[in-house]
PyMOL commands that place a pseudoatom at each C-alpha (Angstrom):
pseudoatom trace, name=CA, resn=MET, resi=1, chain=A, elem=C, hetatm=0, pos=[37.824, 57.392, 129.627]
pseudoatom trace, name=CA, resn=PRO, resi=2, chain=A, elem=C, hetatm=0, pos=[38.872, 60.680, 128.185]
pseudoatom trace, name=CA, resn=GLY, resi=3, chain=A, elem=C, hetatm=0, pos=[36.325, 63.512, 128.054]
pseudoatom trace, name=CA, resn=GLU, resi=4, chain=A, elem=C, hetatm=0, pos=[34.225, 62.026, 130.839]
pseudoatom trace, name=CA, resn=LYS, resi=5, chain=A, elem=C, hetatm=0, pos=[33.042, 64.424, 133.470]
pseudoatom trace, name=CA, resn=LYS, resi=6, chain=A, elem=C, hetatm=0, pos=[33.346, 63.466, 137.104]
pseudoatom trace, name=CA, resn=PHE, resi=7, chain=A, elem=C, hetatm=0, pos=[30.729, 64.902, 139.379]
pseudoatom trace, name=CA, resn=GLY, resi=8, chain=A, elem=C, hetatm=0, pos=[31.045, 65.409, 143.026]
pseudoatom trace, name=CA, resn=THR, resi=9, chain=A, elem=C, hetatm=0, pos=[28.773, 63.298, 145.116]
pseudoatom trace, name=CA, resn=SER, resi=10, chain=A, elem=C, hetatm=0, pos=[26.230, 64.345, 147.690]
pseudoatom trace, name=CA, resn=LEU, resi=11, chain=A, elem=C, hetatm=0, pos=[23.590, 62.702, 149.687]
pseudoatom trace, name=CA, resn=PHE, resi=12, chain=A, elem=C, hetatm=0, pos=[21.323, 60.693, 147.393]
pseudoatom trace, name=CA, resn=GLY, resi=13, chain=A, elem=C, hetatm=0, pos=[23.582, 60.915, 144.336]
pseudoatom trace, name=CA, resn=PHE, resi=14, chain=A, elem=C, hetatm=0, pos=[25.509, 63.532, 142.380]
pseudoatom trace, name=CA, resn=ASN, resi=15, chain=A, elem=C, hetatm=0, pos=[25.914, 67.160, 143.309]
pseudoatom trace, name=CA, resn=LYS, resi=16, chain=A, elem=C, hetatm=0, pos=[23.036, 68.975, 141.624]
pseudoatom trace, name=CA, resn=SER, resi=17, chain=A, elem=C, hetatm=0, pos=[24.931, 72.224, 141.074]
pseudoatom trace, name=CA, resn=ASP, resi=18, chain=A, elem=C, hetatm=0, pos=[27.817, 70.378, 139.378]
pseudoatom trace, name=CA, resn=VAL, resi=19, chain=A, elem=C, hetatm=0, pos=[25.374, 68.556, 137.128]
pseudoatom trace, name=CA, resn=ASN, resi=20, chain=A, elem=C, hetatm=0, pos=[23.419, 71.742, 136.377]
pseudoatom trace, name=CA, resn=ALA, resi=21, chain=A, elem=C, hetatm=0, pos=[26.632, 73.680, 135.670]
pseudoatom trace, name=CA, resn=TYR, resi=22, chain=A, elem=C, hetatm=0, pos=[27.785, 70.903, 133.376]
pseudoatom trace, name=CA, resn=ILE, resi=23, chain=A, elem=C, hetatm=0, pos=[24.418, 70.827, 131.586]
pseudoatom trace, name=CA, resn=GLU, resi=24, chain=A, elem=C, hetatm=0, pos=[24.516, 74.623, 131.269]
pseudoatom trace, name=CA, resn=LYS, resi=25, chain=A, elem=C, hetatm=0, pos=[28.051, 74.426, 129.888]
pseudoatom trace, name=CA, resn=ILE, resi=26, chain=A, elem=C, hetatm=0, pos=[26.995, 71.675, 127.409]
pseudoatom trace, name=CA, resn=ILE, resi=27, chain=A, elem=C, hetatm=0, pos=[23.921, 73.695, 126.357]
pseudoatom trace, name=CA, resn=HIS, resi=28, chain=A, elem=C, hetatm=0, pos=[26.065, 76.802, 125.946]
pseudoatom trace, name=CA, resn=GLU, resi=29, chain=A, elem=C, hetatm=0, pos=[28.619, 74.846, 123.843]
pseudoatom trace, name=CA, resn=PHE, resi=30, chain=A, elem=C, hetatm=0, pos=[25.774, 73.223, 121.910]
pseudoatom trace, name=CA, resn=ASP, resi=31, chain=A, elem=C, hetatm=0, pos=[24.184, 76.667, 121.298]
pseudoatom trace, name=CA, resn=GLN, resi=32, chain=A, elem=C, hetatm=0, pos=[27.591, 78.000, 120.252]
pseudoatom trace, name=CA, resn=ARG, resi=33, chain=A, elem=C, hetatm=0, pos=[28.154, 75.092, 117.834]
pseudoatom trace, name=CA, resn=LEU, resi=34, chain=A, elem=C, hetatm=0, pos=[24.550, 75.368, 116.657]
pseudoatom trace, name=CA, resn=LYS, resi=35, chain=A, elem=C, hetatm=0, pos=[25.080, 79.092, 115.955]
pseudoatom trace, name=CA, resn=GLU, resi=36, chain=A, elem=C, hetatm=0, pos=[28.310, 78.293, 114.090]
pseudoatom trace, name=CA, resn=LYS, resi=37, chain=A, elem=C, hetatm=0, pos=[26.502, 75.616, 112.062]
pseudoatom trace, name=CA, resn=ASP, resi=38, chain=A, elem=C, hetatm=0, pos=[23.603, 78.042, 111.399]
pseudoatom trace, name=CA, resn=ASP, resi=39, chain=A, elem=C, hetatm=0, pos=[26.147, 80.634, 110.208]
pseudoatom trace, name=CA, resn=GLU, resi=40, chain=A, elem=C, hetatm=0, pos=[27.817, 77.975, 108.089]
pseudoatom trace, name=CA, resn=ILE, resi=41, chain=A, elem=C, hetatm=0, pos=[24.427, 76.934, 106.714]
pseudoatom trace, name=CA, resn=SER, resi=42, chain=A, elem=C, hetatm=0, pos=[23.615, 80.597, 105.975]
pseudoatom trace, name=CA, resn=ASN, resi=43, chain=A, elem=C, hetatm=0, pos=[26.958, 81.009, 104.203]
pseudoatom trace, name=CA, resn=LEU, resi=44, chain=A, elem=C, hetatm=0, pos=[26.397, 77.808, 102.233]
pseudoatom trace, name=CA, resn=LYS, resi=45, chain=A, elem=C, hetatm=0, pos=[22.856, 78.925, 101.315]
pseudoatom trace, name=CA, resn=LEU, resi=46, chain=A, elem=C, hetatm=0, pos=[24.293, 82.269, 100.158]
pseudoatom trace, name=CA, resn=GLN, resi=47, chain=A, elem=C, hetatm=0, pos=[26.939, 80.429, 98.147]
pseudoatom trace, name=CA, resn=ILE, resi=48, chain=A, elem=C, hetatm=0, pos=[24.235, 78.170, 96.683]
pseudoatom trace, name=CA, resn=ARG, resi=49, chain=A, elem=C, hetatm=0, pos=[22.166, 81.241, 95.686]
pseudoatom trace, name=CA, resn=GLU, resi=50, chain=A, elem=C, hetatm=0, pos=[25.259, 82.848, 94.124]
pseudoatom trace, name=CA, resn=MET, resi=51, chain=A, elem=C, hetatm=0, pos=[26.110, 79.624, 92.314]
pseudoatom trace, name=CA, resn=LYS, resi=52, chain=A, elem=C, hetatm=0, pos=[22.507, 79.258, 91.139]
pseudoatom trace, name=CA, resn=ALA, resi=53, chain=A, elem=C, hetatm=0, pos=[22.623, 82.844, 89.844]
pseudoatom trace, name=CA, resn=ARG, resi=54, chain=A, elem=C, hetatm=0, pos=[25.963, 82.137, 88.117]
pseudoatom trace, name=CA, resn=PHE, resi=55, chain=A, elem=C, hetatm=0, pos=[24.574, 78.888, 86.743]
pseudoatom trace, name=CA, resn=GLU, resi=56, chain=A, elem=C, hetatm=0, pos=[21.468, 80.640, 85.407]
pseudoatom trace, name=CA, resn=THR, resi=57, chain=A, elem=C, hetatm=0, pos=[23.634, 83.381, 83.889]
pseudoatom trace, name=CA, resn=ALA, resi=58, chain=A, elem=C, hetatm=0, pos=[25.967, 80.769, 82.378]
pseudoatom trace, name=CA, resn=ALA, resi=59, chain=A, elem=C, hetatm=0, pos=[22.991, 78.732, 81.171]
pseudoatom trace, name=CA, resn=ASN, resi=60, chain=A, elem=C, hetatm=0, pos=[21.454, 81.826, 79.557]
pseudoatom trace, name=CA, resn=GLU, resi=61, chain=A, elem=C, hetatm=0, pos=[24.788, 82.741, 77.985]
pseudoatom trace, name=CA, resn=SER, resi=62, chain=A, elem=C, hetatm=0, pos=[25.222, 79.154, 76.832]
pseudoatom trace, name=CA, resn=GLU, resi=63, chain=A, elem=C, hetatm=0, pos=[21.739, 79.161, 75.327]
pseudoatom trace, name=CA, resn=THR, resi=64, chain=A, elem=C, hetatm=0, pos=[22.414, 82.514, 73.660]
pseudoatom trace, name=CA, resn=LEU, resi=65, chain=A, elem=C, hetatm=0, pos=[25.751, 81.242, 72.343]
pseudoatom trace, name=CA, resn=ALA, resi=66, chain=A, elem=C, hetatm=0, pos=[24.105, 78.039, 71.108]
pseudoatom trace, name=CA, resn=ARG, resi=67, chain=A, elem=C, hetatm=0, pos=[21.461, 80.076, 69.247]
pseudoatom trace, name=CA, resn=GLU, resi=68, chain=A, elem=C, hetatm=0, pos=[24.162, 82.376, 67.885]
pseudoatom trace, name=CA, resn=LYS, resi=69, chain=A, elem=C, hetatm=0, pos=[26.263, 79.377, 66.855]
pseudoatom trace, name=CA, resn=GLU, resi=70, chain=A, elem=C, hetatm=0, pos=[23.231, 77.855, 65.153]
pseudoatom trace, name=CA, resn=ARG, resi=71, chain=A, elem=C, hetatm=0, pos=[22.492, 81.157, 63.394]
pseudoatom trace, name=CA, resn=ILE, resi=72, chain=A, elem=C, hetatm=0, pos=[26.107, 81.524, 62.261]
pseudoatom trace, name=CA, resn=ALA, resi=73, chain=A, elem=C, hetatm=0, pos=[26.234, 77.893, 61.112]
pseudoatom trace, name=CA, resn=SER, resi=74, chain=A, elem=C, hetatm=0, pos=[23.019, 78.413, 59.177]
pseudoatom trace, name=CA, resn=ALA, resi=75, chain=A, elem=C, hetatm=0, pos=[24.390, 81.616, 57.643]
pseudoatom trace, name=CA, resn=LEU, resi=76, chain=A, elem=C, hetatm=0, pos=[27.624, 79.845, 56.702]
pseudoatom trace, name=CA, resn=ILE, resi=77, chain=A, elem=C, hetatm=0, pos=[25.737, 76.963, 55.131]
pseudoatom trace, name=CA, resn=THR, resi=78, chain=A, elem=C, hetatm=0, pos=[23.536, 79.391, 53.214]
pseudoatom trace, name=CA, resn=ALA, resi=79, chain=A, elem=C, hetatm=0, pos=[26.589, 81.379, 52.100]
pseudoatom trace, name=CA, resn=GLN, resi=80, chain=A, elem=C, hetatm=0, pos=[28.391, 78.214, 51.041]
pseudoatom trace, name=CA, resn=GLU, resi=81, chain=A, elem=C, hetatm=0, pos=[25.362, 77.007, 49.090]
pseudoatom trace, name=CA, resn=LYS, resi=82, chain=A, elem=C, hetatm=0, pos=[25.015, 80.423, 47.429]
pseudoatom trace, name=CA, resn=ALA, resi=83, chain=A, elem=C, hetatm=0, pos=[28.738, 80.470, 46.621]
pseudoatom trace, name=CA, resn=GLU, resi=84, chain=A, elem=C, hetatm=0, pos=[28.516, 76.985, 45.103]
pseudoatom trace, name=CA, resn=SER, resi=85, chain=A, elem=C, hetatm=0, pos=[25.463, 78.041, 43.106]
pseudoatom trace, name=CA, resn=MET, resi=86, chain=A, elem=C, hetatm=0, pos=[27.233, 81.186, 41.891]
pseudoatom trace, name=CA, resn=LEU, resi=87, chain=A, elem=C, hetatm=0, pos=[30.305, 79.164, 40.998]
pseudoatom trace, name=CA, resn=GLU, resi=88, chain=A, elem=C, hetatm=0, pos=[28.225, 76.664, 39.017]
pseudoatom trace, name=CA, resn=GLU, resi=89, chain=A, elem=C, hetatm=0, pos=[26.402, 79.507, 37.278]
pseudoatom trace, name=CA, resn=ALA, resi=90, chain=A, elem=C, hetatm=0, pos=[29.716, 81.218, 36.474]
pseudoatom trace, name=CA, resn=LYS, resi=91, chain=A, elem=C, hetatm=0, pos=[31.130, 77.940, 35.110]
pseudoatom trace, name=CA, resn=SER, resi=92, chain=A, elem=C, hetatm=0, pos=[28.021, 77.465, 32.987]
pseudoatom trace, name=CA, resn=LYS, resi=93, chain=A, elem=C, hetatm=0, pos=[28.199, 81.023, 31.643]
pseudoatom trace, name=CA, resn=ALA, resi=94, chain=A, elem=C, hetatm=0, pos=[31.926, 80.667, 30.991]
pseudoatom trace, name=CA, resn=GLU, resi=95, chain=A, elem=C, hetatm=0, pos=[31.311, 77.429, 29.076]
pseudoatom trace, name=CA, resn=GLN, resi=96, chain=A, elem=C, hetatm=0, pos=[28.543, 79.079, 27.033]
pseudoatom trace, name=CA, resn=GLU, resi=97, chain=A, elem=C, hetatm=0, pos=[30.796, 82.095, 26.359]
pseudoatom trace, name=CA, resn=LYS, resi=98, chain=A, elem=C, hetatm=0, pos=[33.641, 79.764, 25.328]
pseudoatom trace, name=CA, resn=ILE, resi=99, chain=A, elem=C, hetatm=0, pos=[31.312, 77.952, 22.919]
pseudoatom trace, name=CA, resn=ARG, resi=100, chain=A, elem=C, hetatm=0, pos=[30.121, 81.297, 21.519]
pseudoatom trace, name=CA, resn=LEU, resi=101, chain=A, elem=C, hetatm=0, pos=[33.698, 82.587, 21.155]
pseudoatom trace, name=CA, resn=ASP, resi=102, chain=A, elem=C, hetatm=0, pos=[34.844, 79.322, 19.546]
pseudoatom trace, name=CA, resn=ALA, resi=103, chain=A, elem=C, hetatm=0, pos=[31.990, 79.630, 17.030]
pseudoatom trace, name=CA, resn=ALA, resi=104, chain=A, elem=C, hetatm=0, pos=[32.873, 83.288, 16.375]
pseudoatom trace, name=CA, resn=LEU, resi=105, chain=A, elem=C, hetatm=0, pos=[36.545, 82.333, 15.956]
pseudoatom trace, name=CA, resn=GLU, resi=106, chain=A, elem=C, hetatm=0, pos=[35.643, 79.590, 13.498]
pseudoatom trace, name=CA, resn=ALA, resi=107, chain=A, elem=C, hetatm=0, pos=[33.441, 82.039, 11.561]
pseudoatom trace, name=CA, resn=GLU, resi=108, chain=A, elem=C, hetatm=0, pos=[36.321, 84.551, 11.427]
pseudoatom trace, name=CA, resn=ARG, resi=109, chain=A, elem=C, hetatm=0, pos=[38.703, 81.812, 10.257]
pseudoatom trace, name=CA, resn=GLU, resi=110, chain=A, elem=C, hetatm=0, pos=[36.258, 80.933, 7.500]
pseudoatom trace, name=CA, resn=LYS, resi=111, chain=A, elem=C, hetatm=0, pos=[36.040, 84.626, 6.545]
pseudoatom trace, name=CA, resn=ILE, resi=112, chain=A, elem=C, hetatm=0, pos=[39.854, 84.814, 6.421]
pseudoatom trace, name=CA, resn=ILE, resi=113, chain=A, elem=C, hetatm=0, pos=[39.948, 81.716, 4.216]
pseudoatom trace, name=CA, resn=ASP, resi=114, chain=A, elem=C, hetatm=0, pos=[37.275, 83.237, 1.960]
pseudoatom trace, name=CA, resn=ILE, resi=115, chain=A, elem=C, hetatm=0, pos=[39.184, 86.554, 1.827]
pseudoatom trace, name=CA, resn=LYS, resi=116, chain=A, elem=C, hetatm=0, pos=[42.435, 84.736, 0.939]
pseudoatom trace, name=CA, resn=HIS, resi=117, chain=A, elem=C, hetatm=0, pos=[40.589, 82.831, -1.769]
pseudoatom trace, name=CA, resn=ASP, resi=118, chain=A, elem=C, hetatm=0, pos=[39.069, 86.086, -3.078]
pseudoatom trace, name=CA, resn=ILE, resi=119, chain=A, elem=C, hetatm=0, pos=[42.514, 87.749, -3.046]
pseudoatom trace, name=CA, resn=LYS, resi=120, chain=A, elem=C, hetatm=0, pos=[44.013, 84.836, -5.029]
pseudoatom trace, name=CA, resn=MET, resi=121, chain=A, elem=C, hetatm=0, pos=[41.147, 85.054, -7.504]
pseudoatom trace, name=CA, resn=MET, resi=122, chain=A, elem=C, hetatm=0, pos=[41.569, 88.822, -7.824]
pseudoatom trace, name=CA, resn=LYS, resi=123, chain=A, elem=C, hetatm=0, pos=[45.328, 88.435, -8.168]
pseudoatom trace, name=CA, resn=SER, resi=124, chain=A, elem=C, hetatm=0, pos=[44.925, 85.889, -10.947]
pseudoatom trace, name=CA, resn=GLN, resi=125, chain=A, elem=C, hetatm=0, pos=[42.282, 88.113, -12.601]
pseudoatom trace, name=CA, resn=VAL, resi=126, chain=A, elem=C, hetatm=0, pos=[44.578, 91.145, -12.329]
pseudoatom trace, name=CA, resn=VAL, resi=127, chain=A, elem=C, hetatm=0, pos=[47.518, 89.130, -13.698]
pseudoatom trace, name=CA, resn=GLU, resi=128, chain=A, elem=C, hetatm=0, pos=[45.288, 87.861, -16.499]
pseudoatom trace, name=CA, resn=ALA, resi=129, chain=A, elem=C, hetatm=0, pos=[43.997, 91.392, -17.219]
pseudoatom trace, name=CA, resn=LEU, resi=130, chain=A, elem=C, hetatm=0, pos=[47.567, 92.770, -17.204]
pseudoatom trace, name=CA, resn=ALA, resi=131, chain=A, elem=C, hetatm=0, pos=[48.647, 90.002, -19.540]
pseudoatom trace, name=CA, resn=ARG, resi=132, chain=A, elem=C, hetatm=0, pos=[45.745, 90.890, -21.896]
pseudoatom trace, name=CA, resn=TYR, resi=133, chain=A, elem=C, hetatm=0, pos=[46.640, 94.590, -21.696]
pseudoatom trace, name=CA, resn=GLN, resi=134, chain=A, elem=C, hetatm=0, pos=[50.273, 93.705, -22.313]
pseudoatom trace, name=CA, resn=ASP, resi=135, chain=A, elem=C, hetatm=0, pos=[49.243, 91.674, -25.298]
pseudoatom trace, name=CA, resn=SER, resi=136, chain=A, elem=C, hetatm=0, pos=[46.999, 94.517, -26.473]
pseudoatom trace, name=CA, resn=LEU, resi=137, chain=A, elem=C, hetatm=0, pos=[49.825, 97.020, -25.988]
pseudoatom trace, name=CA, resn=ASN, resi=138, chain=A, elem=C, hetatm=0, pos=[52.227, 94.720, -27.832]
pseudoatom trace, name=CA, resn=GLU, resi=139, chain=A, elem=C, hetatm=0, pos=[49.699, 94.340, -30.645]
pseudoatom trace, name=CA, resn=ALA, resi=140, chain=A, elem=C, hetatm=0, pos=[49.140, 98.105, -30.675]
pseudoatom trace, name=CA, resn=GLU, resi=141, chain=A, elem=C, hetatm=0, pos=[52.898, 98.702, -30.796]
pseudoatom trace, name=CA, resn=ILE, resi=142, chain=A, elem=C, hetatm=0, pos=[53.281, 96.205, -33.643]
pseudoatom trace, name=CA, resn=PHE, resi=143, chain=A, elem=C, hetatm=0, pos=[50.309, 97.760, -35.425]
pseudoatom trace, name=CA, resn=ILE, resi=144, chain=A, elem=C, hetatm=0, pos=[51.815, 101.227, -34.997]
pseudoatom trace, name=CA, resn=GLU, resi=145, chain=A, elem=C, hetatm=0, pos=[55.206, 100.051, -36.196]
pseudoatom trace, name=CA, resn=ASN, resi=146, chain=A, elem=C, hetatm=0, pos=[53.579, 98.386, -39.164]
pseudoatom trace, name=CA, resn=LYS, resi=147, chain=A, elem=C, hetatm=0, pos=[51.609, 101.531, -39.941]
pseudoatom trace, name=CA, resn=GLU, resi=148, chain=A, elem=C, hetatm=0, pos=[54.768, 103.569, -39.484]
pseudoatom trace, name=CA, resn=GLN, resi=149, chain=A, elem=C, hetatm=0, pos=[56.649, 101.366, -41.899]
pseudoatom trace, name=CA, resn=GLU, resi=150, chain=A, elem=C, hetatm=0, pos=[53.801, 101.587, -44.373]
pseudoatom trace, name=CA, resn=TYR, resi=151, chain=A, elem=C, hetatm=0, pos=[53.756, 105.316, -44.011]
pseudoatom trace, name=CA, resn=TYR, resi=152, chain=A, elem=C, hetatm=0, pos=[57.514, 105.552, -44.541]
pseudoatom trace, name=CA, resn=LYS, resi=153, chain=A, elem=C, hetatm=0, pos=[57.268, 103.262, -47.518]
pseudoatom trace, name=CA, resn=GLU, resi=154, chain=A, elem=C, hetatm=0, pos=[54.509, 105.314, -49.026]
pseudoatom trace, name=CA, resn=ASP, resi=155, chain=A, elem=C, hetatm=0, pos=[56.321, 108.480, -48.171]
pseudoatom trace, name=CA, resn=GLY, resi=156, chain=A, elem=C, hetatm=0, pos=[59.564, 107.147, -49.736]
pseudoatom trace, name=CA, resn=GLN, resi=157, chain=A, elem=C, hetatm=0, pos=[57.737, 106.094, -52.859]
pseudoatom trace, name=CA, resn=GLU, resi=158, chain=A, elem=C, hetatm=0, pos=[56.139, 109.458, -53.229]
pseudoatom trace, name=CA, resn=SER, resi=159, chain=A, elem=C, hetatm=0, pos=[59.356, 111.322, -52.860]
pseudoatom trace, name=CA, resn=GLN, resi=160, chain=A, elem=C, hetatm=0, pos=[61.038, 109.333, -55.587]
for i in range(1, 160): cmd.bond("trace and resi %d" % i, "trace and resi %d" % (i + 1))
show_as sticks, trace
zoom trace
């Protein structure tokens, strides 16, 4: 069998010094491997501590980011709600202003209609007044001509 140790023989069994040397060699190899494993265990423990520290740091950062994300989400929701409220309020005010302006426009249209009506009335009154004055002037002219003719007739009769 491979790896088997063959000891020399002596009276009453194996050679003690060969066996002791072999045991010493095995113990030394075992101590060496044990030291290597202890070093490996120490390195692994150090790595575990480092990983735990990284994990705790990452967990703290994750928790901080989660709180920050929650805060930002809350702020965004609040901002969106406020924006929607402002938009609704602006729409409401715009609708009220449109109603007010439509009413004012209608009132101005009515005023324009009334002014046009008043202008037509004034125009017809002015035309009527001018026609009366024209008639009065025509009557005055006829009256003057008649008086003039009477005067000339009287004047012609006197001079004869």
